[in-house]
C-alpha positions in Angstrom: 35.2 21.5 -10.6 32.7 18.7 -10.2 32.1 17.5 -6.6 33.6 14.1 -5.8 32.3 11.6 -3.3 33.0 12.6 0.3 36.2 11.1 1.6 37.6 11.0 5.1 40.4 13.4 4.1 38.0 16.0 2.7 35.8 15.9 5.8 38.8 16.5 8.2 40.2 19.2 6.0 36.9 21.2 5.7 36.3 24.1 8.1 33.6 23.6 10.7 31.1 26.4 10.7 29.8 27.7 14.0 26.4 28.5 12.5 23.3 26.3 12.8 23.5 23.0 11.0 20.3 23.6 9.0 17.6 26.2 8.5 14.1 26.1 7.1 13.8 26.2 3.3 12.5 29.1 1.4 8.8 30.1 1.6 7.9 28.6 -1.8 4.9 26.2 -1.9 5.7 22.6 -2.2 5.6 22.2 -6.0 3.5 19.8 -8.0 1.2 18.4 -5.2 0.3 14.8 -5.0 -1.8 13.0 -7.5 -3.8 10.8 -5.2 -4.6 8.4 -8.0 -1.0 7.8 -9.1 1.6 9.2 -6.7 5.2 9.1 -8.1 8.1 8.3 -5.8 11.7 8.5 -7.1 14.6 6.5 -5.5 17.8 8.5 -5.4 21.2 7.5 -4.0 24.9 6.8 -4.5 25.8 3.6 -6.4 25.8 0.4 -4.3 23.8 1.6 -1.3 20.9 -0.8 -1.7 18.7 1.5 -3.9 17.9 -1.1 -6.6 17.5 -3.8 -4.0 14.8 -1.7 -2.3 13.2 -1.1 -5.7 13.2 -4.8 -6.6 11.8 -5.8 -3.2 8.9 -3.2 -3.4 8.0 -3.8 -7.0 8.8 -7.5 -7.6 8.2 -8.4 -11.2 5.9 -5.4 -11.7 8.5 -3.2 -13.3 9.8 -2.2 -16.7 12.9 -0.6 -18.1 12.7 2.1 -20.8 14.0 5.5 -21.9 12.7 8.4 -20.0 10.3 10.5 -22.2 12.4 13.0 -24.2 15.7 11.5 -23.0 18.0 8.8 -24.1 18.6 7.5 -20.6 17.0 4.2 -19.5 15.1 4.2 -16.2 13.5 1.4 -14.3 9.9 2.1 -13.3 7.5 -0.2 -11.3 4.4 -0.4 -9.3 4.6 -0.6 -5.6 1.4 -2.2 -4.2 1.6 -0.6 -0.8 -1.1 -1.3 1.8 -1.9 2.4 1.5 -2.4 2.2 -2.3 -0.5 1.8 -5.5 2.6 4.0 -6.0 4.7 4.4 -9.2 8.3 3.9 -8.1 11.1 5.3 -10.3 14.7 3.9 -9.8 16.9 6.8 -10.9 20.5 6.2 -12.0 23.0 6.1 -9.1 24.9 9.4 -8.7 27.4 10.9 -6.3 26.4 14.5 -6.9 23.8 16.7 -8.5 26.5 18.3 -10.5 26.3 15.9 -13.4 29.2 14.3 -15.1 27.3 12.0 -17.4 23.8 11.8 -19.1 22.6 9.4 -16.4 23.5 11.9 -13.6 22.0 14.8 -15.6 18.6 13.0 -15.8 18.6 12.6 -12.0 19.4 16.3 -11.5 16.9 17.5 -14.0 14.1 15.4 -12.7 14.6 16.9 -9.2 15.0 20.5 -10.2 13.5 21.3 -13.6 9.7 21.6 -13.2 9.5 22.4 -16.9 10.5 18.9 -18.1 7.5 17.2 -16.5 7.4 14.1 -14.4 8.8 15.7 -11.2 8.2 13.2 -8.4 5.8 13.8 -5.6 8.3 12.5 -3.1 12.0 11.5 -3.2 13.3 8.5 -1.2 17.0 9.0 -0.8 18.9 5.8 0.1 21.7 6.4 2.5 24.3 3.7 3.5 24.5 3.6 7.3 27.8 1.9 7.1 29.3 4.7 5.0 27.2 7.7 6.2 29.7 10.4 5.4 30.0 9.3 1.8 26.3 9.6 1.3 25.5 12.8 3.2 26.9 15.1 0.5 24.3 14.0 -2.0 21.6 14.3 0.7 22.7 17.9 1.3 22.2 18.7 -2.4 18.8 16.9 -2.6 17.7 18.9 0.4 18.6 22.1 -1.5 16.1 21.2 -4.2 13.3 21.6 -1.7 11.5 18.4 -2.9 9.7 16.5 -0.1 11.9 13.5 0.9 12.2 10.5 3.1 15.6 9.0 4.0 15.9 5.2 3.7 18.8 4.3 6.0 20.0 1.1 4.5 22.8 -1.3 5.5 22.0 -0.9 9.2 23.0 -4.5 9.8 26.4 -4.0 8.2 26.9 -0.8 10.2 26.0 -2.6 13.4 28.5 -5.4 12.6 31.2 -2.7 12.2 30.4 -1.1 15.6 28.6 1.9 14.0 25.4 3.2 15.5 23.2 5.9 13.8 20.8 8.0 15.8 18.0 8.0 13.2 15.8 10.3 15.3 18.5 12.9 15.7 19.3 12.8 12.0 15.6 13.3 11.2 15.6 16.4 13.4 18.7 17.9 11.7 17.4 17.5 8.1 13.7 18.1 8.7 12.6 14.9 7.1 11.8 11.4 8.3 14.5 8.8 8.5 13.7 5.0 8.4 16.3 2.3 9.2 16.0 -0.6 6.7 17.4 -3.9 5.7 15.7 -4.3 2.3 17.2 -7.7 1.5 15.5 -9.2 4.6 12.4 -7.0 4.6 13.2 -5.4 7.9 11.7 -2.0 8.5 9.5 -2.1 5.4 6.2 -1.8 7.3 7.4 1.4 9.0 8.9 2.6 5.7 5.5 2.1 4.1 3.7 4.1 6.8 6.2 7.0 6.7 6.0 7.2 2.9 2.2 7.3 3.0 2.3 10.1 5.6 4.8 12.1 3.5 2.7 11.8 0.4 -0.5 12.8 2.3 1.2 15.9 3.8 4.3 16.8 1.8 6.7 19.3 3.3 10.1 20.7 2.4 13.1 19.5 4.3 15.5 21.9 5.9 18.6 23.1 4.0 22.3 23.1 5.2 23.6 26.4 6.3 26.6 27.3 4.1 28.1 30.1 6.2 27.3 33.8 6.5 29.2 35.0 3.4 27.7 32.3 1.0 24.2 32.8 2.5 24.5 36.6 1.8 25.7 36.0 -1.7 22.8 33.6 -2.3 20.3 36.1 -1.0 21.5 38.7 -3.4 21.3 36.3 -6.4 17.8 35.2 -5.4 16.6 38.8 -5.5 17.8 39.0 -9.1 16.1 35.9 -10.4 13.2 36.7 -12.7 9.8 35.3 -12.0 9.7 32.8 -14.9 13.0 31.2 -13.7 11.8 31.0 -10.1 8.7 29.2 -11.3 10.8 26.6 -13.3 13.5 26.0 -10.7 13.7 25.8 -6.9 15.0 29.2 -5.7 17.8 28.0 -3.4 19.1 25.4 -5.8 19.0 27.9 -8.7 20.9 30.5 -6.7 23.6 27.9 -5.7 23.9 26.7 -9.3 24.3 30.2 -10.6 26.8 31.1 -7.9 28.9 28.0 -8.7 28.9 28.7 -12.4 26.5 26.0 -13.7 24.9 26.7 -17.0 21.1 26.7 -16.2 18.8 26.7 -19.3 16.3 29.5 -19.5 18.0 31.9 -17.1 18.7 35.3 -18.6 22.4 36.2 -19.3 22.2 39.3 -17.1 21.1 37.2 -14.1 23.9 34.7 -14.7 26.4 37.6 -15.0 25.2 39.1 -11.7 25.7 35.7 -10.1 29.2 35.4 -11.5 30.0 38.8 -10.1 28.7 37.7 -6.7 30.8 34.6 -6.9 33.9 36.6 -7.8 33.3 38.9 -4.8 32.9 35.9 -2.6 36.2 34.5 -3.8 37.9 37.9 -3.2 38.4 39.1 -6.8 36.9 40.2 -10.1 35.2 37.6 -12.3 37.7 36.1 -14.7 38.4 32.9 -16.5 41.4 32.3 -14.2 39.2 31.6 -11.1 36.0 29.9 -12.4 35.9 27.2 -9.7 36.5 29.2 -6.5 32.8 29.7 -5.6 32.1 26.1 -6.3 35.0 25.0 -4.1 33.8 27.3 -1.2 30.3 25.8 -1.4 31.7 22.3 -1.5 33.8 22.9 1.5 30.8 24.2 3.5 28.8 21.2 2.5 31.6 19.0 3.7 31.7 20.9 6.9 28.0 20.3 7.3 28.6 16.6 6.7 31.3 16.6 9.4 28.9 18.3 11.9 26.1 15.8 11.2 28.4 12.9 11.7 29.5 14.3 15.0 25.8 14.6 16.1 24.4 11.2 15.0 27.2 8.6 14.7 28.6 6.6 17.6 31.4 4.2 17.1 32.0 1.4 19.6 35.2 0.3 18.2 37.5 1.5 15.4 40.9 0.9 13.8 40.6 -2.9 13.4 40.7 -4.5 10.0 37.5 -6.3 9.3 37.3 -9.8 7.8 35.9 -8.0 4.7 39.1 -6.0 4.4 41.2 -9.1 4.7 39.2 -10.9 2.0 39.5 -7.9 -0.3 43.3 -7.9 0.0 43.2 -11.3 -1.8 40.2 -10.9 -4.2 41.3 -7.5 -5.5 45.1 -8.0 -5.4 47.2 -7.7 -8.5 48.4 -11.3 -8.4 45.5 -13.3 -6.9 42.5 -11.3 -8.2 42.6 -12.2 -11.9 43.1 -16.0 -11.6 40.3 -16.1 -8.9 38.0 -14.1 -11.2 38.7 -16.5 -14.1 38.1 -19.5 -11.8 34.8 -18.1 -10.5 33.6 -17.5 -14.1 34.7 -21.0 -15.2 32.8 -22.5 -12.3 29.7 -20.6 -13.3 29.7 -21.8 -16.9 30.7 -25.4 -16.0 27.9 -25.6 -13.4 25.4 -24.1 -15.8 26.0 -26.5 -18.6 26.2 -29.6 -16.4 23.1 -28.7 -14.3 21.0 -27.6 -17.3 21.9 -30.6 -19.6 19.3 -33.1 -18.3 16.6 -30.5 -17.9 17.2 -29.3 -21.5 17.1 -32.9 -22.8 13.9 -33.6 -20.9 12.2 -30.4 -22.2 13.3 -31.1 -25.8 12.0 -34.7 -25.6 8.7 -33.4 -24.4 8.5 -30.9 -27.3 9.6 -33.4 -30.0 7.3 -36.1 -28.6 4.0 -35.3 -26.9 3.8 -31.7 -28.1 4.5 -32.4 -31.7 2.3 -35.5 -31.8 -0.6 -33.7 -30.1 -0.3 -30.7 -32.4 -0.3 -33.1 -35.4 -3.4 -34.9 -34.3 -5.1 -31.5 -33.6 -4.2 -30.3 -37.1 -5.7 -33.5 -38.6 -8.9 -33.0 -36.7 -9.1 -29.4 -38.0 -8.3 -30.5 -41.5 -5.3 -28.3 -41.9 -3.5 -28.5 -45.2 0.2 -29.3 -45.8 1.1 -25.7 -45.8 -0.3 -25.0 -42.3 1.1 -28.3 -41.0 4.6 -27.3 -42.3 4.4 -23.9 -40.6 3.2 -25.3 -37.2 5.1 -28.5 -37.0 8.4 -27.8 -38.9 8.4 -24.1 -38.2 6.9 -22.9 -34.9 7.1 -26.1 -32.8 10.6 -27.1 -34.1 12.1 -23.6 -33.9 10.4 -22.2 -30.9 10.5 -25.5 -29.0 14.3 -25.8 -29.5 14.9 -22.3 -28.1 12.5 -22.7 -25.2 14.4 -25.8 -24.2 17.1 -23.4 -23.2 15.0 -21.8 -20.5 16.5 -24.0 -17.8 20.0 -23.0 -18.9 19.1 -19.2 -18.9 17.4 -19.6 -15.5 20.5 -21.2 -13.9 22.8 -18.7 -15.5 20.8 -15.7 -14.2 20.6 -17.2 -10.7 24.3 -17.8 -10.5 25.2 -14.3 -11.8 22.6 -12.8 -9.4 24.3 -14.7 -6.5 27.7 -13.1 -7.5 26.1 -9.7 -7.7 24.2 -9.9 -4.5 27.1 -11.3 -2.6 29.2 -8.2 -3.5 31.8 -10.1 -5.6 31.0 -8.5 -9.0 31.9 -5.0 -7.7 35.4 -6.5 -6.8 35.7 -7.8 -10.3 35.6 -4.2 -11.5 38.7 -3.4 -9.6 40.4 -6.6 -10.9 39.9 -5.6 -14.5 40.5 -1.9 -13.9 44.2 -2.4 -15.0 43.0 -4.0 -18.2 40.6 -1.1 -18.9 43.5 1.3 -18.5 45.5 -0.6 -21.1 42.9 0.4 -23.7 42.5 3.9 -22.4 39.1 3.4 -20.7 38.3 4.2 -17.1 37.4 1.4 -14.7 33.7 2.5 -14.8 33.6 1.2 -18.4 33.7 -2.3 -17.0 30.2 -1.8 -15.7 28.4 -1.6 -19.1 30.7 -4.3 -20.4 29.6 -6.6 -17.6 25.9 -5.8 -18.5 26.8 -6.8 -22.0 27.2 -10.4 -20.9 23.5 -10.4 -20.4 22.5 -8.3 -23.4 24.4 -5.8 -25.5 21.4 -3.4 -25.8 21.2 -2.2 -22.2 25.0 -2.3 -22.1 25.1 0.3 -24.8 22.7 2.4 -22.8 24.9 1.9 -19.8 27.8 3.8 -21.5 26.0 7.0 -20.4 27.6 6.6 -17.0 30.9 7.7 -18.6 31.5 11.4 -18.5 33.9 11.6 -21.4 32.3 11.4 -24.9 35.3 9.6 -26.5 35.1 7.0 -23.7 31.5 6.4 -24.5 32.2 6.1 -28.3 35.0 3.6 -27.8 33.1 1.5 -25.3 30.1 1.5 -27.7 32.3 0.1 -30.4 33.7 -2.6 -28.1 30.4 -3.8 -26.5 29.3 -6.0 -29.5 32.4 -8.1 -28.9 31.0 -9.0 -25.4 29.3 -12.3 -25.8 25.6 -12.0 -24.7 23.3 -14.6 -23.3 21.6 -15.2 -26.7 24.9 -16.5 -28.0 25.2 -18.8 -25.0 22.3 -21.0 -26.2 24.2 -21.7 -29.4 27.5 -22.2 -27.6 25.9 -24.9 -25.4 24.2 -26.7 -28.3 27.3 -26.8 -30.4 29.8 -27.5 -27.5 27.6 -30.3 -26.1 27.3 -32.0 -29.6 31.1 -31.9 -30.2 32.8 -31.9 -26.8 30.4 -33.7 -24.5 31.4 -33.3 -20.8 34.0 -30.7 -21.7 31.2 -28.3 -23.0 31.4 -26.1 -20.0 35.1 -25.5 -20.5 34.6 -24.7 -24.2 31.8 -22.2 -23.3 34.1 -20.6 -20.7 36.8 -20.3 -23.3 34.4 -18.4 -25.6 33.9 -15.9 -22.8 37.6 -15.5 -22.2 38.1 -15.0 -25.9 35.3 -12.3 -25.8 37.3 -10.4 -23.2 40.5 -10.9 -25.2 38.7 -9.4 -28.3 37.5 -6.4 -26.3 41.1 -5.7 -25.1 42.7 -6.4 -28.4 40.3 -4.2 -30.4 40.4 -1.6 -27.7 44.2 -1.4 -28.1 43.9 -1.2 -31.9 41.2 1.5 -31.8 43.1 3.5 -29.1 46.1 3.6 -31.3 44.2 4.7 -34.4 40.8 6.5 -34.0 41.0 7.3 -30.3 44.6 8.6 -29.8 45.2 11.0 -26.9 42.1 10.1 -24.8 42.2 11.5 -21.3 42.5 9.0 -18.4 39.9 8.9 -15.6 40.4 7.3 -12.2 38.1 4.5 -11.0 35.6 5.7 -8.4 33.5 2.9 -7.2 32.0 2.0 -3.8 32.5 -1.6 -2.7 29.3 -3.1 -1.3 29.7 -5.3 1.8 30.0 -9.0 1.4 26.6 -10.6 2.1 25.0 -13.9 2.2 22.7 -13.8 -0.9 19.1 -13.5 0.0 16.8 -16.1 -1.7 14.0 -13.5 -2.2 16.3 -11.0 -3.9 18.0 -13.7 -6.1 14.6 -15.0 -7.1 13.2 -11.6 -8.0 16.2 -10.5 -10.0 16.5 -13.8 -11.9 12.8 -13.8 -12.7 12.8 -10.3 -14.1 15.8 -11.1 -16.3 14.3 -14.4 -17.5 11.0 -12.6 -18.3 12.9 -10.0 -20.3 14.8 -12.7 -22.2 11.6 -14.7 -23.0 9.7 -11.5 -23.9 12.4 -10.4 -26.3 13.3 -13.9 -27.7 9.7 -15.1 -28.2 8.7 -12.2 -30.4 11.9 -12.3 -32.4 11.8 -16.1 -32.8 8.2 -16.3 -33.9 8.8 -13.5 -36.4 12.0 -15.1 -37.7 10.6 -18.6 -37.8 7.6 -17.4 -39.8 9.7 -15.5 -42.2 12.1 -18.4 -42.7 9.2 -20.7 -43.3 7.7 -18.3 -45.8 10.9 -17.9 -47.7 11.5 -21.7 -47.5 8.1 -22.3 -49.0 8.7 -20.1 -52.1 10.3 -22.2 -54.9 13.4 -20.9 -56.6 14.3 -21.8 -60.1 11.0 -23.2 -61.1 11.1 -26.4 -59.0 8.0 -27.3 -57.0 5.2 -25.0 -55.8 4.5 -22.9 -52.8 4.8 -25.1 -49.7 5.8 -28.1 -51.7 9.4 -27.5 -52.5 12.5 -28.9 -50.7 14.0 -26.1 -48.6 17.3 -26.3 -50.4 15.5 -25.3 -53.6 13.5 -22.5 -52.0 14.4 -18.8 -52.0 15.8 -19.1 -48.5 17.8 -22.2 -49.5 19.2 -20.5 -52.6 20.3 -17.5 -50.6 22.0 -19.8 -48.0 23.7 -21.8 -50.7 25.0 -18.5 -52.3 26.5 -17.4 -49.0 27.9 -20.8 -48.0 31.1 -20.7 -50.1 32.3 -17.7 -48.2 32.7 -19.9 -45.1 34.4 -22.8 -46.9 37.9 -21.5 -46.0 36.7 -21.7 -42.3 35.6 -25.3 -42.6 31.8 -24.9 -42.3 30.8 -24.0 -45.9 27.4 -25.7 -45.7 24.1 -24.0 -46.4 22.6 -25.1 -43.0 25.3 -23.2 -41.2 25.1 -20.1 -43.4 21.3 -20.1 -43.1 21.7 -20.0 -39.3 24.2 -17.2 -39.5 22.0 -15.1 -41.8 19.1 -15.1 -39.3 21.6 -14.7 -36.5 22.3 -11.3 -38.0 18.7 -10.4 -37.0 18.9 -12.0 -33.6 21.2 -14.7 -32.1 18.2 -16.3 -30.5 17.1 -17.3 -34.0 20.3 -19.3 -34.8 19.2 -22.4 -33.0 15.6 -22.1 -34.3 16.8 -21.8 -37.9 19.0 -24.8 -37.5 16.1 -26.8 -36.2 13.9 -25.6 -39.1 16.4 -26.3 -41.9 17.2 -29.8 -40.6 13.6 -30.8 -39.9 12.4 -29.3 -43.2 15.2 -30.8 -45.2 15.6 -34.2 -46.7 14.7 -37.0 -44.2 18.3 -37.8 -43.5 18.9 -34.2 -42.4 16.2 -34.2 -39.8 16.8 -37.7 -38.4 20.5 -37.9 -37.6 21.4 -39.7 -34.4 21.5 -37.3 -31.5 18.8 -34.9 -32.9 19.8 -31.5 -33.9 23.3 -31.8 -32.4 23.9 -35.0 -34.3 22.8 -33.5 -37.6 25.1 -30.6 -37.1 28.0 -32.8 -36.2 27.5 -34.9 -39.4 27.4 -31.7 -41.5 30.6 -30.3 -40.0 32.4 -33.6 -40.3 31.6 -33.5 -44.0 32.5 -29.8 -44.7 35.7 -29.8 -42.7 37.3 -32.5 -44.7 38.2 -34.6 -41.7 38.9 -31.7 -39.2 35.6 -31.2 -37.4 37.1 -29.8 -34.2 38.8 -26.8 -35.7 35.9 -26.2 -38.0 33.4 -26.1 -35.1 35.7 -23.9 -33.1 35.9 -21.6 -36.2 32.1 -21.5 -36.3 31.9 -20.6 -32.6 34.5 -17.8 -33.1 32.6 -16.3 -36.0 29.4 -16.4 -34.0 31.1 -14.6 -31.2 32.8 -11.9 -33.3 30.2 -10.9 -35.9 27.3 -8.4 -35.4 25.2 -9.4 -32.4 21.7 -8.5 -33.7 19.8 -5.7 -35.4 18.5 -4.5 -32.0 22.1 -3.9 -31.0 22.8 -2.1 -34.2 19.8 0.2 -33.6 21.0 0.9 -30.0 24.5 1.5 -31.3 23.3 4.0 -33.8 21.4 5.9 -31.1 24.5 6.0 -28.8 27.4 6.5 -31.2 25.9 7.7 -34.5 25.3 6.1 -37.9 28.8 6.4 -39.3 30.5 4.8 -36.4 27.9 2.1 -36.3 28.5 1.2 -40.0 32.2 1.2 -39.3 31.6 -1.1 -36.3 29.6 -3.6 -38.4 32.3 -3.8 -41.1 34.9 -4.2 -38.4 33.0 -7.0 -36.7 32.3 -9.0 -40.0 35.9 -8.6 -41.2 37.4 -9.7 -37.9 35.0 -12.6 -37.5 35.8 -14.0 -40.9 39.6 -13.6 -40.5 39.6 -15.2 -37.0 37.4 -18.1 -38.2 39.7 -18.8 -41.1 42.8 -18.6 -38.9 41.3 -20.9 -36.3 40.4 -23.5 -38.9 43.7 -23.3 -40.8 45.9 -23.4 -37.8 43.7 -26.0 -36.0 43.8 -28.3 -39.0 47.5 -28.6 -38.6 47.2 -30.1 -35.1 43.6 -31.5 -34.8 
């Protein structure tokens, strides 16, 4: 039985031991030591306790996200430039317990207990929510049992104070044998003291105390410890290993005879012989004693000045998470985000594009003349790089505004409420509410969203979510939505973009229902367990840091992809096809790229956009959606003069094309184009991430499903829309 987050009911139910709260840890040396040149500090904690906020505040933009060596789990790492020296900070995935239920939680557990995997931190900072102390102390008890040196960051102290809760940090520090620092990371309060405490802990690491689990359990643990072979004792902390074996965990590298002796001790502790009928009894007994320890600590360190009154946060939650008001409020909030984004970004985008098309292009042309560049180089620079990259970079204001608004929703605490709102929809397709979290990440980028499926404990849940994530419209598609919607719908562009996001959610639900009834019949249901963070006024510093990191990641990814794609398109567009022209001196429609685009275009004729410009953009969009706009810019600027000089720039050229191919029905045709863009394969990076998470066969199945659905929906939208528009 895996431990669950501590609840009020479980604390009251648990027996209270008369023994000491804690005792010194075993006599082992503190493992690893501290590398003075590059100390490593790991952040550990429950979800939504301010761990990542603390990480972002300490590291700023000096962070990166990547897979842990030898693992498939993504971890954020950054450099904390402390006044006492640089520290490598590791933001481990949030977890309620060191008994893992998902790959993310397994990494956190392994990094703390397995000295053989490498990378064990010199110090652990465990973030504990002062406003919900009981819920966090169970994990603290387990971390203490690993024996790793630790510092407790007591976060949310301002929220606790507003609720009439006072925590005696000094007394808590005495009980656990480790320093405790009250913090408000969002406002920077307590950071100076936190820095000094961490520096002292790194300079003189020491083990924390460990919770006393009762005489019977302690006796059983002592007997198991005596049976542990030396090689296992070197790899794992002795107390953690004894508890793990007693509770029936499968620990790699431990001899079977040792595990059998532990099972016998566990059976004796439970009052019977070891059998498959009672595998969880020792685990339950250990969990109850940990809960009892939590209860005692709360009694010693927590003072409540008032209780029993519903807070304003509770009253707001009754509305925002209700069955009737929650969904329409969620839709209204998201509509406001997209409407505000498009309206605020439009003048900035126009100004930036005018700057690129005017002074930048003219200046580059004069420089190329001075350098004596030939027509081939001029074509690459002016019609390729500047036209393509400049068009995409003009969307930087749009992405910045979007990231800021989404960060505001996240930092205010609203996005966590949205998970509860859509929990019922998740259950319709057989997924737990936690699956909403990677889906939400997918609105930024599908690649980390696929990595986020590791928070799901059930393998079939992970596979189904991995197949559905590509239908979540990512930020790269947003740039195309805005360009096309602005060209065809003017001031209503924000509503059209919002409709695409609603359609994206509808596709996730619809395809989820279809897959649940076919490939994923009989999946087990899982209840939603999610802590609601307190409502807060978003901090400018936090919003700025989060938005800047996301914008940097977008630009880093997009710039490399766009430059490579633009160069490849230019190269293929310079190679003549069918014997017309020479390299660099052939019309693009008669080039290799143009011939391929012309060959694909008839497939889209039933959807009303069977033109080679559109098919060319969709071909490169299969590589990366960031390249759709740059390819449009290239094909129109490199085409015949009329193509590149339509009134209204690129939007005007696209509008003229769609009006021609749709046979008098441009609105349904452009809607069909947007729907196809939404539903077909996001990018090759997503395909690679999908293959890593769900396997090659399901990935190929997913690509075929996406392309088929995209074409059918596009044709249906155009055919039905042509009857009315």
